[in-house]
TIMI-452598 format. One record per residue: residue in one letter; x, y, z negated of N, C-alpha, C, O in turn. Coordinates in steps of 0.02 Angstrom, whole numbers, padded with zeros to 5 digits, always signed. Example, Ala and Ser with C-alpha at 12.3 -4.5 7.8 and 13.67 -1.06 7.14 Angstrom:
! TIMI-452598
A+00660-00284-00390+00615-00225-00390+00660-00165-00390+00712-00166-00423/S+00642-00112-00354+00684-00053-00357+00645+00002-00394+00670+00057-00402/
! end
This chain:
! TIMI-452598
M+02012+08499-06896+01959+08478-06942+01983+08418-06981+02008+08370-06951/S+01975+08418-07047+01994+08362-07088+01950+08302-07071+01892+08310-07051/S+01978+08243-07079+01941+08182-07064+01954+08132-07119+01992+08145-07165/H+01921+08075-07114+01933+08023-07163+01945+07957-07127+01921+07947-07071/H+01982+07912-07159+01999+07849-07129+01937+07809-07111+01886+07814-07144/I+01944+07770-07058+01891+07722-07040+01903+07659-07081+01955+07627-07074/V+01856+07642-07124+01863+07583-07165+01800+07541-07158+01751+07563-07127/K+01801+07481-07185+01743+07439-07183+01683+07475-07213+01688+07507-07265/E+01626+07471-07179+01567+07510-07198+01549+07498-07271+01540+07441-07293/K+01543+07554-07308+01522+07555-07378+01570+07518-07425+01552+07500-07481/Q+01631+07508-07402+01681+07476-07444+01707+07525-07496+01722+07506-07553/E+01714+07588-07477+01738+07640-07521+01680+07683-07545+01628+07685-07513/P+01689+07718-07602+01635+07762-07626+01619+07817-07575+01664+07843-07542/A+01556+07833-07570+01537+07893-07532+01560+07954-07571+01576+07950-07630/L+01562+08011-07536+01579+08074-07569+01520+08121-07562+01496+08134-07507/L+01496+08146-07619+01440+08193-07620+01465+08261-07644+01491+08266-07700/I+01458+08312-07601+01482+08379-07617+01423+08422-07636+01379+08436-07594/A+01421+08444-07698+01366+08485-07724+01383+08559-07713+01425+08576-07672/N+01350+08603-07750+01357+08675-07738+01379+08712-07800+01358+08769-07811/G+01421+08681-07841+01449+08716-07898+01517+08746-07881+01530+08763-07824/E+01559+08751-07932+01626+08779-07922+01668+08730-07880+01669+08670-07894/A+01703+08756-07830+01745+08714-07788+01805+08687-07827+01832+08721-07871/C+01824+08626-07812+01884+08597-07842+01945+08615-07801+01938+08648-07749/S+02003+08594-07823+02064+08609-07786+02065+08571-07720+02032+08520-07712/S+02103+08598-07672+02111+08564-07608+02143+08496-07617+02127+08449-07580/D+02189+08490-07664+02223+08425-07675+02173+08372-07696+02174+08316-07669/L+02129+08388-07744+02080+08338-07766+02033+08321-07709+02019+08262-07698/L+02009+08370-07674+01962+08357-07619+01994+08316-07564+01963+08269-07538/D+02055+08333-07546+02090+08296-07494+02102+08224-07514+02096+08179-07473/N+02118+08212-07578+02129+08144-07601+02065+08103-07597+02067+08044-07579/L+02008+08134-07612+01945+08098-07607+01925+08087-07534+01899+08033-07517/L+01937+08136-07492+01920+08128-07421+01964+08075-07388+01943+08043-07339/E+02024+08066-07414+02070+08018-07383+02040+07948-07380+02055+07909-07334/W+01997+07931-07429+01970+07863-07432+01894+07862-07432+01864+07809-07445/S+01861+07918-07418+01788+07918-07418+01762+07914-07346+01771+07961-07308/P+01730+07859-07329+01707+07852-07260+01642+07888-07245+01623+07894-07187/Y+01608+07913-07296+01542+07941-07286+01534+08001-07331+01536+07995-07392/V+01524+08060-07301+01522+08123-07339+01453+08155-07332+01429+08169-07277/V+01422+08167-07390+01357+08200-07393+01367+08268-07426+01398+08273-07478/V+01339+08320-07395+01347+08389-07420+01277+08418-07433+01233+08414-07391/L+01269+08447-07493+01207+08482-07508+01206+08549-07472+01259+08581-07465/D+01148+08572-07451+01144+08628-07405+01177+08692-07431+01206+08729-07392/G+01172+08705-07496+01201+08766-07523+01277+08769-07517+01306+08823-07517/A+01308+08710-07512+01381+08708-07508+01407+08708-07436+01467+08715-07425/M+01363+08701-07388+01385+08690-07319+01428+08747-07291+01478+08732-07258/P+01411+08811-07304+01455+08863-07276+01528+08856-07300+01574+08866-07261/R+01538+08841-07364+01606+08833-07390+01639+08770-07362+01700+08769-07351/V+01600+08718-07352+01627+08656-07323+01649+08668-07250+01702+08644-07229/L+01609+08706-07213+01627+08722-07144+01692+08763-07142+01734+08752-07098/Q+01700+08809-07188+01761+08849-07191+01822+08807-07202+01877+08824-07179/R+01815+08752-07238+01871+08707-07252+01883+08657-07195+01932+08621-07197/G+01839+08656-07146+01849+08611-07089+01839+08538-07105+01872+08495-07076/I+01794+08522-07150+01782+08454-07170+01731+08421-07123+01681+08451-07106/K+01745+08359-07103+01699+08321-07062+01644+08293-07107+01658+08259-07157/V+01581+08307-07090+01523+08290-07131+01480+08239-07095+01468+08244-07035/D+01457+08189-07132+01412+08139-07104+01339+08158-07112+01298+08146-07067/V+01322+08188-07171+01252+08205-07185+01249+08273-07218+01286+08287-07265/L+01204+08316-07193+01187+08379-07226+01117+08370-07253+01071+08353-07217/L+01109+08382-07319+01046+08366-07353+01023+08425-07396+01063+08457-07429/G+00957+08439-07394+00931+08492-07437+00862+08514-07414+00833+08487-07367/D+00837+08565-07450+00771+08592-07431+00777+08650-07382+00727+08671-07353/F+00838+08676-07372+00852+08729-07324+00806+08790-07334+00785+08821-07286/D+00792+08805-07398+00745+08859-07412+00777+08928-07405+00741+08978-07405/R+00843+08932-07400+00876+08997-07394+00883+09021-07321+00897+09079-07308/N+00873+08975-07275+00873+08992-07203+00936+09028-07181+00933+09071-07137/E+00993+09011-07211+01055+09044-07192+01100+09000-07149+01155+09022-07129/L+01078+08940-07134+01118+08893-07095+01093+08890-07023+01033+08885-07012/D+01139+08892-06977+01122+08883-06906+01128+08808-06892+01181+08783-06874/L+01072+08773-06900+01073+08701-06895+01092+08676-06826+01125+08625-06819/E+01073+08712-06775+01090+08691-06707+01166+08696-06695+01196+08653-06664/E+01196+08749-06721+01268+08757-06714+01305+08703-06755+01355+08676-06733/I+01278+08689-06814+01308+08637-06856+01305+08569-06820+01352+08530-06823/K+01249+08555-06788+01243+08492-06751+01296+08487-06697+01323+08433-06685/K+01311+08542-06664+01363+08541-06612+01432+08532-06642+01471+08491-06617/Q+01447+08569-06694+01513+08566-06725+01526+08500-06759+01583+08476-06761/Q+01473+08470-06787+01482+08411-06830+01451+08348-06800+01439+08299-06835/F+01440+08348-06735+01410+08289-06703+01449+08226-06720+01511+08226-06717/P+01415+08172-06740+01343+08159-06741+01314+08166-06812+01288+08117-06838/I+01318+08223-06841+01293+08234-06909+01218+08218-06915+01180+08230-06868/E+01198+08190-06972+01128+08179-06987+01104+08234-07033+01135+08247-07085/I+01050+08268-07016+01022+08321-07057+00957+08296-07089+00910+08276-07054/V+00956+08296-07155+00901+08267-07193+00866+08322-07232+00896+08355-07275/H+00802+08333-07217+00763+08384-07251+00729+08352-07312+00693+08303-07305/T+00742+08380-07372+00715+08353-07434+00679+08409-07472+00709+08439-07516/P+00616+08423-07456+00582+08481-07484+00555+08472-07555+00529+08520-07584/D+00560+08412-07584+00532+08399-07651+00562+08446-07703+00621+08442-07718/Q+00521+08491-07731+00544+08539-07781+00544+08510-07852+00564+08545-07899/E+00522+08449-07860+00522+08417-07926+00589+08386-07943+00600+08364-07999/K+00635+08384-07895+00701+08355-07906+00755+08405-07884+00745+08445-07839/T+00812+08401-07918+00868+08443-07897+00899+08415-07834+00887+08358-07815/D+00938+08458-07800+00971+08435-07739+01019+08377-07753+01027+08332-07712/L+01052+08378-07812+01097+08324-07828+01059+08258-07836+01081+08206-07811/E+01001+08260-07869+00960+08200-07875+00942+08173-07805+00945+08113-07793/K+00923+08218-07761+00904+08197-07694+00963+08165-07657+00955+08116-07622/G+01023+08194-07667+01082+08166-07635+01099+08097-07661+01115+08052-07622/I+01095+08088-07727+01108+08022-07756+01057+07971-07732+01075+07915-07714/E+00993+07991-07732+00941+07945-07710+00949+07927-07636+00934+07870-07616/F+00971+07974-07596+00983+07960-07525+01037+07906-07518+01029+07860-07478/L+01091+07911-07556+01145+07862-07552+01123+07795-07579+01145+07743-07553/I+01082+07794-07631+01054+07731-07655+01013+07698-07600+01019+07638-07589/G+00972+07738-07566+00931+07712-07512+00973+07684-07454+00951+07639-07419/K+01032+07713-07445+01077+07689-07392+01115+07627-07412+01149+07596-07371/G+01110+07608-07476+01143+07547-07498+01214+07555-07521+01251+07506-07526/F+01235+07617-07536+01303+07627-07560+01308+07604-07633+01265+07619-07673/P+01362+07567-07650+01370+07544-07719+01399+07597-07765+01394+07591-07826/A+01432+07649-07737+01467+07697-07778+01471+07764-07742+01469+07767-07681/V+01478+07818-07782+01486+07885-07754+01529+07927-07800+01520+07926-07860/N+01575+07964-07771+01613+08016-07806+01578+08083-07794+01560+08099-07737/I+01568+08122-07847+01532+08185-07842+01579+08242-07861+01610+08240-07913/V+01584+08293-07817+01625+08351-07831+01583+08414-07822+01529+08412-07794/W+01611+08470-07846+01578+08536-07843+01511+08535-07881+01464+08570-07861/A+01506+08495-07932+01444+08490-07970+01447+08523-08038+01398+08523-08074/T+01505+08552-08056+01513+08587-08119+01532+08660-08105+01544+08679-08048/G+01534+08700-08159+01551+08770-08150+01490+08810-08127+01436+08783-08119/K+01501+08875-08115+01446+08920-08097+01392+08918-08150+01408+08923-08209/R+01328+08910-08132+01274+08914-08181+01275+08855-08228+01279+08797-08207/M+01272+08870-08293+01277+08818-08344+01217+08770-08341+01225+08710-08353/D+01157+08796-08326+01099+08752-08323+01107+08700-08268+01088+08642-08276/H+01136+08722-08211+01149+08675-08157+01201+08623-08177+01193+08564-08163/T+01254+08646-08210+01307+08601-08231+01280+08548-08278+01292+08488-08268/L+01243+08569-08329+01217+08521-08378+01167+08473-08346+01169+08413-08360/A+01124+08499-08303+01076+08455-08269+01112+08403-08227+01092+08345-08225/N+01165+08424-08193+01202+08377-08151+01236+08323-08193+01234+08264-08175/V+01266+08343-08248+01298+08294-08292+01247+08246-08322+01257+08186-08323/F+01191+08273-08345+01139+08231-08375+01111+08181-08324+01093+08125-08342/N+01108+08201-08261+01079+08157-08210+01123+08097-08195+01101+08049-08163/L+01186+08098-08217+01227+08038-08209+01196+07978-08243+01200+07922-08219/V+01165+07991-08301+01134+07937-08340+01073+07910-08304+01059+07850-08306/K+01036+07953-08271+00973+07933-08240+00982+07878-08189+00940+07834-08182/Y+01038+07880-08153+01048+07833-08097+01102+07781-08110+01123+07747-08063/K+01125+07775-08171+01183+07733-08185+01170+07659-08169+01218+07622-08156/N+01108+07637-08172+01093+07567-08158+01083+07553-08083+01075+07495-08063/D+01082+07606-08043+01069+07598-07972+01130+07608-07928+01133+07583-07872/I+01180+07644-07953+01239+07660-07913+01295+07681-07961+01282+07713-08012/K+01356+07664-07945+01413+07684-07987+01428+07757-07973+01442+07775-07916/L+01427+07799-08025+01435+07871-08018+01498+07895-08054+01511+07875-08111/V+01535+07937-08020+01592+07971-08051+01588+08044-08030+01586+08059-07970/M+01588+08090-08079+01588+08162-08065+01657+08189-08081+01684+08177-08135/L+01686+08226-08034+01754+08250-08042+01759+08325-08031+01724+08353-07988/D+01803+08358-08070+01826+08425-08053+01901+08427-08070+01931+08375-08082/D+01930+08486-08071+02002+08491-08080+02025+08473-08150+02085+08464-08162/F+01979+08468-08197+01997+08457-08267+01966+08394-08297+01988+08372-08351/S+01917+08365-08265+01881+08309-08296+01858+08259-08244+01846+08275-08186/K+01852+08197-08268+01819+08143-08230+01768+08112-08277+01786+08091-08332/I+01705+08110-08256+01650+08091-08301+01616+08028-08276+01598+08022-08218/F+01608+07979-08322+01574+07917-08307+01516+07908-08355+01523+07921-08415/P+01458+07887-08332+01405+07864-08378+01419+07791-08397+01434+07750-08354/L+01413+07775-08461+01425+07707-08484+01358+07672-08498+01307+07704-08510/S+01361+07606-08498+01301+07566-08511+01311+07527-08576+01367+07508-08593/P+01256+07516-08613+01261+07479-08677+01274+07405-08667+01272+07379-08612/L+01289+07372-08723+01298+07299-08722+01239+07265-08688+01182+07286-08697/P+01251+07211-08650+01314+07173-08646+01367+07203-08600+01422+07175-08596/S+01353+07259-08566+01405+07291-08527+01454+07327-08572+01438+07344-08629/F+01514+07339-08547+01563+07380-08585+01611+07411-08535+01618+07388-08478/F+01646+07464-08557+01694+07499-08516+01764+07477-08536+01780+07472-08595/E+01807+07463-08486+01876+07444-08499+01920+07470-08442+01906+07458-08384/K+01973+07507-08460+02017+07536-08410+02086+07548-08440+02093+07563-08500/W+02138+07541-08399+02207+07553-08421+02223+07628-08419+02207+07661-08369/Y+02253+07654-08473+02273+07724-08476+02343+07730-08504+02369+07685-08538/R+02374+07787-08490+02437+07804-08522+02425+07834-08591+02373+07866-08602/S+02471+07824-08635+02468+07853-08701+02460+07929-08697+02493+07961-08657/G+02416+07957-08739+02407+08028-08742+02353+08055-08696+02335+08114-08701/T+02326+08013-08651+02271+08035-08608+02211+08056-08651+02190+08020-08696/T+02184+08115-08637+02127+08139-08675+02063+08105-08652+02047+08105-08593/I+02028+08075-08699+01965+08041-08686+01912+08070-08733+01921+08072-08794/S+01856+08092-08704+01800+08116-08744+01741+08070-08734+01726+08049-08677/L+01707+08054-08788+01645+08015-08786+01588+08060-08810+01586+08078-08868/L+01544+08076-08765+01490+08124-08780+01422+08090-08772+01406+08066-08718/P+01383+08089-08826+01316+08058-08823+01266+08107-08792+01273+08168-08797/L+01215+08079-08762+01157+08118-08742+01101+08100-08791+01070+08048-08783/G+01090+08143-08840+01046+08126-08895+01088+08089-08947+01138+08115-08970/A+01066+08029-08966+01103+07989-09015+01126+07924-08984+01089+07894-08944/C+01185+07903-09002+01212+07840-08977+01240+07801-09037+01276+07829-09078/E+01223+07737-09041+01239+07699-09101+01282+07637-09086+01287+07615-09029/E+01311+07611-09139+01351+07549-09137+01408+07555-09087+01421+07509-09048/I+01443+07612-09089+01499+07623-09043+01562+07592-09072+01579+07603-09130/R+01597+07554-09031+01660+07523-09051+01712+07536-08996+01698+07525-08937/T+01771+07559-09016+01824+07573-08967+01888+07537-08987+01898+07521-09046/T+01930+07525-08938+01997+07499-08950+02048+07543-08913+02035+07567-08858/N+02106+07553-08944+02162+07589-08917+02149+07664-08910+02177+07696-08865/L+02108+07692-08954+02103+07765-08960+02133+07786-09027+02129+07750-09076/R+02163+07845-09028+02196+07869-09088+02147+07874-09147+02166+07862-09204/Y+02085+07894-09132+02034+07898-09184+01979+07848-09166+01930+07865-09133/P+01987+07785-09188+01942+07732-09166+01872+07739-09197+01864+07768-09251/L+01824+07712-09163+01756+07707-09188+01741+07633-09200+01754+07592-09156/M+01715+07618-09259+01701+07549-09277+01627+07542-09296+01608+07552-09354/D+01587+07527-09247+01514+07521-09257+01486+07586-09286+01447+07585-09333/E+01506+07642-09257+01486+07707-09282+01437+07741-09233+01427+07717-09177/A+01409+07797-09255+01359+07833-09215+01385+07903-09198+01422+07934-09236/L+01366+07927-09140+01378+07996-09118+01310+08025-09099+01267+07990-09073/S+01302+08090-09111+01239+08122-09092+01249+08196-09083+01290+08227-09117/I+01211+08225-09037+01213+08297-09025+01188+08332-09088+01136+08313-09116/G+01224+08384-09109+01205+08421-09168+01231+08393-09232+01221+08421-09286/N+01265+08335-09228+01292+08304-09288+01366+08287-09279+01409+08321-09309/R+01381+08238-09240+01450+08217-09230+01461+08198-09157+01424+08158-09129/L+01512+08228-09127+01531+08213-09058+01598+08178-09057+01635+08180-09106/G+01614+08147-09001+01678+08111-08996+01725+08144-08946+01758+08109-08908/N+01728+08210-08947+01770+08245-08898+01843+08248-08920+01858+08245-08980/S+01887+08254-08871+01959+08264-08881+01992+08209-08922+02036+08222-08962/N+01971+08148-08911+02009+08090-08935+02066+08078-08886+02070+08114-08836/E+02108+08030-08898+02162+08017-08851+02184+07944-08855+02173+07910-08905/V+02214+07921-08801+02237+07852-08797+02297+07843-08843+02344+07883-08842/A+02295+07790-08884+02348+07780-08934+02413+07757-08903+02466+07781-08921/E+02410+07710-08856+02470+07684-08824+02453+07659-08755+02395+07645-08740/D+02504+07654-08712+02493+07629-08645+02455+07563-08647+02475+07517-08683/G+02401+07558-08610+02364+07495-08609+02290+07506-08599+02268+07560-08581/L+02253+07453-08610+02181+07454-08599+02144+07491-08655+02158+07481-08714/V+02097+07532-08635+02048+07562-08681+01982+07528-08669+01960+07519-08611/K+01950+07508-08722+01884+07476-08717+01833+07515-08758+01847+07534-08815/V+01775+07526-08728+01720+07560-08762+01657+07518-08753+01639+07500-08697/Q+01623+07504-08807+01559+07470-08804+01512+07501-08855+01534+07528-08906/F+01447+07496-08842+01399+07523-08890+01333+07486-08883+01320+07452-08833/G+01291+07493-08934+01229+07454-08936+01169+07490-08910+01129+07460-08873/H+01161+07554-08928+01099+07590-08910+01116+07662-08892+01164+07691-08918/G+01075+07691-08847+01082+07762-08830+01114+07772-08762+01120+07726-08722/E+01134+07834-08750+01166+07853-08687+01232+07887-08703+01236+07930-08747/L+01284+07867-08667+01351+07891-08682+01389+07906-08618+01388+07868-08570/L+01423+07964-08619+01467+07983-08564+01540+07978-08586+01557+07997-08642/L+01582+07952-08542+01654+07953-08554+01685+08004-08507+01670+08005-08447/M+01728+08047-08535+01762+08098-08495+01838+08091-08502+01864+08092-08558/E+01872+08083-08446+01944+08088-08444+01960+08162-08432+01938+08190-08382/C+01998+08193-08477+02007+08265-08473+02080+08284-08473+02122+08249-08502/E+02095+08340-08440+02162+08370-08444+02156+08446-08439+02110+08471-08407/D+02202+08481-08470+02200+08554-08469+02231+08581-08406+02234+08642-08396/
! end
């Protein structure tokens, strides 16, 4: 059974495994290597068990009744099983809120894209909902997605030249300014149905900075 290192409590991001398309074993293993606390949504649990992953929390409404919870308790002792029957929220929202309640400062989210498009879009959109409460990163084999915050906050990270960076607004986003992108934005606006900032790229090795004044903006690191 795969395990994860013992580290100082809540020092590393938690790992939240949703029920979308599975990522590669390499990506998952890399995240498990440093994730001290693993939360799995109920729909993904059969696939997680097949991979032999050690789970800290199983969370969901369990409305499909396909899980043998008693057997899971034995296999995964001392797993915590959390019943979340609220139908007004998605399972991913419940998982994020659970980790916020536990006091985690950050979470990596996998298996949240692919499969049904409505689920994928809802999961991506929900990154914005909780951005002020916990640091969120959604990953799959092709993308890493961060929700950004407006001024006075800003995003800054070192990248290699040629790294694909997309800036996608949710609705309209204004006063966007970037540095070290091949197609810079200088106090410009992006909006759905008008202009998007997809498939930009890092101009040269070094820091990329993104800041904006109003709206909601996602940054995606992408590779084919």
